[in-house]
Every structure is written in structure tokens, then in C-alpha cells.
LOPAGU-671873 format. One record per residue: x, y, z of N, C-alpha, C in turn. Coordinates in steps of 0.02 Angstrom, whole numbers, padded with zeros to 5 digits, always signed. Each point is the difference from the previous one (the first is absolute). Example, Ala and Ser with C-alpha at 12.3 -4.5 7.8 and 13.67 -1.06 7.14 Angstrom:
+00660-00284+00390-00045+00059+00000+00045+00060+00000/-00018+00053-00036+00042+00059+00003-00039+00055+00037/
END
This chain:
+00042-00058+00000-00042+00058+00000+00045+00062+00000/-00021+00050-00035+00036+00063+00001-00051+00057-00004/+00022+00058+00024-00045+00058+00000+00042+00063-00006/-00013+00039-00051+00032+00066-00007-00036+00047+00048/+00037+00030+00046-00031+00043+00052+00010+00075-00013/+00018+00018-00062+00012+00071-00015-00062+00043+00015/-00058-00023-00020-00061+00040+00011-00016+00007+00074/+00010-00053+00038-00017+00001+00071+00051+00037+00043/+00064-00006-00017+00053+00028+00042+00035+00061-00029/-00012+00011-00065+00035+00053-00038+00075-00013-00004/+00019-00062+00012+00069-00022-00006+00003-00053-00055/+00055-00002-00038+00005-00048-00055+00022-00069+00023/-00043-00032+00040+00018-00066+00027-00052-00053-00019/+00024-00061-00007-00045-00056-00015+00026-00062+00036/-00029-00018+00056+00020-00061+00035-00031-00062-00033/+00032-00057+00011-00029-00062-00023+00014-00055+00051/-00042-00051-00002+00008-00057+00045-00027-00062-00035/+00027-00057+00018-00023-00061-00031+00027-00061+00036/-00009-00056-00031+00024-00064+00027+00035-00036-00057/+00059-00027+00014+00037-00040-00049+00011-00069+00029/-00010-00050-00042+00010-00068+00021+00066-00026-00029/+00043-00027+00042+00064-00028-00022+00000-00075+00005/+00018-00033-00055+00002-00073+00000+00062-00027+00035/+00054+00040+00004+00061-00023+00033-00013-00014+00074/-00033+00047+00034-00016-00010+00071-00072-00024+00010/-00037-00006-00055-00069-00024+00002-00043+00041+00048/+00004+00067-00007-00040+00043+00044-00014+00067-00033/-00049+00034+00027-00019+00066-00024+00033+00053+00044/+00015+00057-00031+00030+00056+00036-00038+00064-00017/-00004+00044+00048-00028+00066-00013+00053+00042-00035/-00019+00035-00052+00045+00044-00037-00031+00070-00003/+00040+00050-00014-00027+00067-00006+00053+00050-00019/-00021+00061-00003+00047+00053-00018-00035+00066-00009/+00040+00048-00023-00024+00068-00009+00034+00030-00061/-00041+00027-00046+00026+00036-00057-00008+00075+00014/+00053+00038-00012+00000+00072+00012+00019+00034-00066/-00043+00044-00025+00014+00035-00062+00027+00070+00014/+00062+00012-00019+00030+00066+00009-00019+00046-00058/+00007-00027-00061-00020+00034-00061-00031-00052-00045/-00019+00019-00060-00027-00049-00048+00054-00052-00018/+00063+00019+00002+00053-00044-00021+00037-00034+00057/+00004+00030+00058+00037-00028+00057-00048-00026+00054/+00010-00063+00018-00041-00031+00053+00046-00041+00045/-00024-00013+00059+00035-00044+00047-00050-00055+00019/+00027-00058+00011-00041-00057+00018+00035-00037+00057/-00036-00012+00054+00025-00040+00055-00037-00066-00004/+00037-00054-00009-00029-00066-00009+00015-00043+00061/-00052-00030+00029+00010-00051+00052-00023-00066-00029/+00046-00047-00009-00015-00064-00033-00022-00054+00048/-00014+00018+00061-00020-00048+00051+00057-00018+00046/+00062+00018-00020+00058-00014+00041+00044+00062+00006/+00015+00031-00057+00047+00056-00002-00032+00062-00032/+00029+00058+00014-00021+00063-00029+00050+00019-00054/-00026+00022-00058+00042+00019-00057-00021+00069-00025/+00037+00053+00017-00017+00066-00028+00024+00006-00072/-00039+00038-00040+00015+00006-00071-00015+00071-00024/+00043+00027-00043-00012+00063-00034-00010-00014-00073/-00050+00031-00031-00016-00013-00070-00002+00065-00040/+00025-00004-00061-00005+00055-00048-00034-00028-00062/-00056+00031-00020-00036-00023-00058-00003+00055-00053/+00004-00022-00062-00005+00044-00057-00036-00038-00056/-00064+00016-00008-00039-00037-00050-00005-00073+00019/+00023-00044-00045-00004-00072+00012+00059-00027+00039/+00049+00042+00016+00062-00021+00032+00000+00015+00075/+00027-00046+00039+00007+00010+00072+00069-00025+00021/+00038+00043+00033+00063-00018+00030-00008+00003+00076/+00026-00052+00034-00010-00005+00073+00066-00013+00035/+00005+00027+00060+00055-00015+00046-00032-00031+00062/+00024-00058+00020-00029-00035+00057+00055-00017+00050/-00019+00002+00064+00043-00025+00053-00032-00064+00026/+00026-00056-00024-00026-00065+00020+00014-00010+00075/-00052-00017+00036+00003-00007+00073+00025+00064+00034/-00007+00056-00035+00020+00064+00028+00074+00013-00001/+00040-00044-00033+00072+00010+00003+00037-00017-00065/-00022-00048-00038+00035-00022-00061-00027+00037-00060/+00040+00043-00033-00025+00040-00056-00010-00041-00063/-00048+00021-00039-00014-00030-00065-00035+00049-00045/+00000-00014-00064-00035+00042-00049-00040-00043-00046/-00052+00029-00029-00039-00035-00051-00025+00049-00051/-00015-00027-00058-00028+00040-00055-00056-00041-00030/-00056+00032-00013-00056-00035-00032-00032+00044-00052/-00032-00032-00047-00037+00035-00052-00067-00036-00007/-00053+00039-00005-00066-00029-00007-00022+00003-00073/-00038-00049-00020-00025-00001-00069-00068-00032-00001/
END
């Protein structure tokens, strides 16, 4: 579930929550996070995967998105995606 709360809070935030089932441990975990929009192109996302927190900064331009992530809050990584 997710909900954009801009209208209610006048802040560019959208929290989400859900449940993920993992076959490795054969159990369900609560997951969630928060998307924060700074501008149309720059956003931040805090991801909780049920075990660890992963902060992420995103830059989007049209169909392209470049991201910087700190896996488990400490190990840096980057990604690039294109939508079609």
C-alpha cells in the first residue's frame, strides 16, 4: 500500500507499507519506506526490506533514472534504469 500525502500534509512525501514473503526463510516480513520529492527530478527513498534500511537518492530525466544507494546504510552502490 502507498499513499501520496502532499495534499494532506503539504509536504512531498509518500509512505508505503506491505508484506513480502521469502522462500529462503519460509516466512513473511513487514516492509515499508518513504519517498520524498525534493523537485520533479530529485527524490529520496528510504527502503526497509524487513531486515535492513537502505537510503537512496534518485535523479530522473524523462525515461532515465540514475540512483545512488547505501545498502544497509553503509555500502554505496549506483544504478541506472530506463523505462519503455
